[in-house]
C-alpha positions in Angstrom: 50.1 41.4 -224.1 46.4 40.4 -223.4 44.7 42.6 -220.9 44.4 40.7 -217.8 40.6 39.3 -217.0 38.7 41.5 -214.7 37.0 38.4 -213.7 38.7 36.7 -210.4 37.3 34.8 -207.7 37.3 37.8 -205.3 35.9 40.2 -208.1 33.0 37.5 -208.7 32.2 37.6 -204.9 31.8 41.0 -205.0 29.8 41.2 -207.9 27.4 38.4 -206.4 27.4 40.5 -202.9 26.2 43.6 -204.9 23.4 41.6 -207.1 22.1 40.2 -203.9 21.9 43.5 -201.9 20.1 45.1 -205.2 17.7 42.2 -205.2 17.1 42.8 -201.8 16.8 46.7 -202.4 14.0 45.8 -204.7 12.2 43.7 -202.6 12.2 46.1 -199.7 11.1 48.7 -202.1 8.2 46.6 -203.3 7.0 45.8 -200.2 7.1 49.1 -198.8 4.8 50.3 -201.5 2.4 47.7 -201.3 -1.0 48.6 -199.8 -1.8 46.8 -196.7 -4.7 47.3 -193.7 -3.5 48.9 -190.5 -3.8 45.6 -188.4 -1.7 43.7 -190.9 1.2 45.7 -190.1 4.1 44.3 -188.1 4.2 47.7 -186.2 0.2 47.7 -185.3 0.5 43.8 -184.3 3.6 44.3 -182.1 1.9 47.1 -180.3 -1.0 45.2 -179.9 1.0 42.4 -178.4 2.7 44.6 -176.0 -0.5 46.9 -175.3 0.3 47.3 -171.7 3.4 49.0 -172.4 3.0 50.3 -176.2 3.4 54.4 -176.0 4.4 55.1 -179.6 2.7 53.9 -182.9 4.2 55.5 -185.7 2.8 53.9 -189.2 2.5 57.5 -191.3 3.0 57.3 -195.0 2.9 53.4 -195.4 -0.1 53.3 -198.1 -2.6 51.8 -195.6 -6.0 50.9 -196.6 -9.3 49.9 -194.9 -10.6 51.1 -192.0 -9.6 52.3 -188.4 -9.8 49.1 -186.2 -11.9 49.6 -182.9 -8.7 47.4 -181.4 -7.1 50.7 -181.2 -9.1 51.5 -178.2 -6.8 48.9 -176.3 -3.6 50.6 -176.6 -4.4 52.5 -173.4 -0.8 53.4 -173.0 -0.4 55.4 -176.2 0.9 58.7 -175.8 1.6 59.4 -179.5 -0.4 57.7 -182.7 0.7 59.1 -186.1 -1.1 57.3 -189.3 -1.4 60.4 -191.3 -0.5 60.1 -194.9 -2.0 57.0 -196.0 -5.6 56.0 -197.9 -7.7 55.1 -194.8 -11.5 55.1 -195.2 -14.3 54.6 -193.0 -14.9 56.7 -189.8 -13.2 57.7 -186.8 -13.8 54.9 -184.4 -15.2 55.9 -180.7 -12.5 53.7 -179.2 -10.1 56.8 -179.7 -11.6 58.1 -176.5 -10.2 55.4 -174.7 -6.8 56.3 -175.1 -6.5 59.0 -172.2 -2.9 59.2 -172.2 -2.5 60.3 -175.9 -0.8 63.7 -176.4 -0.2 63.7 -180.1 -2.9 62.5 -183.0 -1.7 62.9 -186.3 -4.4 61.2 -188.9 -4.2 63.8 -191.5 -4.2 63.0 -195.3 -6.4 60.2 -195.6 -10.2 59.5 -196.9 -11.9 59.4 -193.7 -15.4 60.4 -193.6 -18.0 60.8 -190.7 -17.9 62.9 -187.9 -15.6 63.9 -185.0 -16.4 61.4 -182.4 -17.4 63.4 -179.4 -15.8 60.6 -177.0 -12.6 62.4 -178.1 -13.2 64.8 -175.2 -11.7 62.4 -173.0 -8.4 63.4 -174.4 -7.6 66.1 -171.9 -4.0 65.5 -172.3 -3.9 66.0 -176.2 -1.4 68.8 -177.2 -1.6 67.9 -180.9 -4.7 67.0 -183.2 -4.4 66.9 -186.9 -7.3 65.7 -188.9 -6.9 68.0 -191.8 -7.3 66.9 -195.6 -9.9 64.4 -195.1 -13.6 64.0 -195.8 -15.4 64.6 -192.2 -18.9 66.0 -191.9 -20.9 67.3 -189.3 -20.1 70.2 -186.6 -17.2 70.8 -184.5 -18.5 69.2 -181.3 -18.9 71.6 -178.3 -17.2 68.8 -176.4 -14.0 70.1 -178.2 -13.8 72.5 -175.2 -12.6 69.7 -173.2 -9.2 69.1 -174.8 -7.8 71.7 -172.2 -3.9 70.7 -173.2 -4.3 71.5 -176.7 -1.8 73.9 -178.6 -2.6 72.7 -181.9 -6.0 71.6 -183.6 -6.2 71.2 -187.4 -9.4 70.4 -188.9 -8.8 72.5 -192.2 -9.8 70.7 -195.7 -12.8 69.0 -194.5 -16.4 69.3 -194.8 -17.3 70.6 -191.4 -20.6 72.5 -191.1 -22.6 74.5 -188.3 -21.0 77.4 -186.0 -17.5 77.7 -184.5 -18.2 76.3 -180.9 -17.7 79.0 -178.1 -16.3 76.3 -176.0 -13.0 76.8 -178.0 -12.4 79.6 -175.7 -11.4 77.2 -172.9 -8.6 76.1 -174.9 -6.2 78.8 -173.3 -3.1 77.0 -174.2 -4.0 77.1 -178.1 -1.1 78.6 -180.1 -2.4 77.4 -183.8 -5.9 77.0 -184.8 -6.9 75.9 -188.2 -10.5 75.8 -189.2 -9.9 77.0 -192.8 -11.7 75.5 -196.1 -14.6 73.9 -194.3 -18.5 74.9 -194.6 -18.3 76.6 -191.2 -21.1 79.5 -190.7 -22.2 81.9 -188.3 -20.1 84.6 -186.7 -16.8 84.4 -184.8 -17.2 84.0 -181.2 -15.7 86.7 -179.1 -14.5 83.8 -176.9 -11.5 83.4 -178.9 -10.2 86.3 -177.6 -9.4 84.4 -174.2 -6.6 82.4 -176.5 -3.8 84.7 -175.4 -1.2 82.3 -176.6 -2.9 82.1 -180.3 0.2 82.8 -183.0 -2.1 81.3 -186.0 -5.8 81.6 -186.5 -7.0 80.5 -190.0 -10.8 80.6 -190.9 -10.7 81.5 -194.4 -12.8 79.9 -197.3 -15.8 79.3 -194.8 -19.2 80.9 -194.8 -18.9 83.1 -192.0 -21.0 86.0 -191.4 -20.9 89.2 -189.3 -18.2 91.4 -188.3 -14.8 90.8 -187.0 -14.6 90.8 -183.1 -12.9 93.8 -181.8 -11.4 92.1 -178.8 -9.4 89.7 -180.9 -6.9 93.1 -180.8 -6.1 91.8 -177.3 -4.3 88.8 -178.9 -0.8 90.3 -179.2 1.0 87.5 -180.2 -1.2 86.7 -183.3 1.1 86.5 -186.0 -1.3 85.2 -188.6 -5.3 85.9 -189.0 -6.7 84.8 -192.0 -10.5 85.4 -192.7 -10.3 85.8 -196.3 -12.9 84.2 -198.5 -16.1 84.5 -196.2 -18.4 86.4 -198.1 -20.5 87.5 -195.7 -17.9 88.6 -193.1 -17.1 92.3 -192.5 -15.1 94.6 -190.4 -12.2 97.0 -190.0 
């Protein structure tokens, strides 16, 4: 007997559904891998349309291009902003300082340049600030000492120069401070010994000089202290 045909009305319908699902999957993949500007994303547009209540904006890893729009300053109810792992260029807008309810700011792994705006000193509720792996220049502003709620600051893998601000000693809730791989100069401020909750302090691959402050031994919770590759730094 000849074998029965596999193609029945029911099987044909299943094959059609599977083909449609595959086409849909391909379209979704292509769309998610198409570079767009941040203000063209549905997430940003929805957040702007509900600016009076929008508290969370996460468009990390979305292949975003272009610059950060000044319109971000209108999202004054944001508590969390995650736009890391994209291809954003340009500078950090001063309007970020208007997001005074922000507790979490993630802008790492982009192509941003320019300086850290001093207006960000208004973000006194910020607990997490990560801008690592960009092309930021200028200095660490002394106004960074106003970020009194911070427990994590990551500015590593940039091109920051100048000295480490003594004002960092005011951030007594800090547990992880990442300043490595920049062009920082001068000495390690003794004021860092005031950060009694510090567990990670990364300062390696800068151009620091002087001696390692002896009062850092007071940081009994410090489990990671990296000061390697600072040619002018010495200490016991």
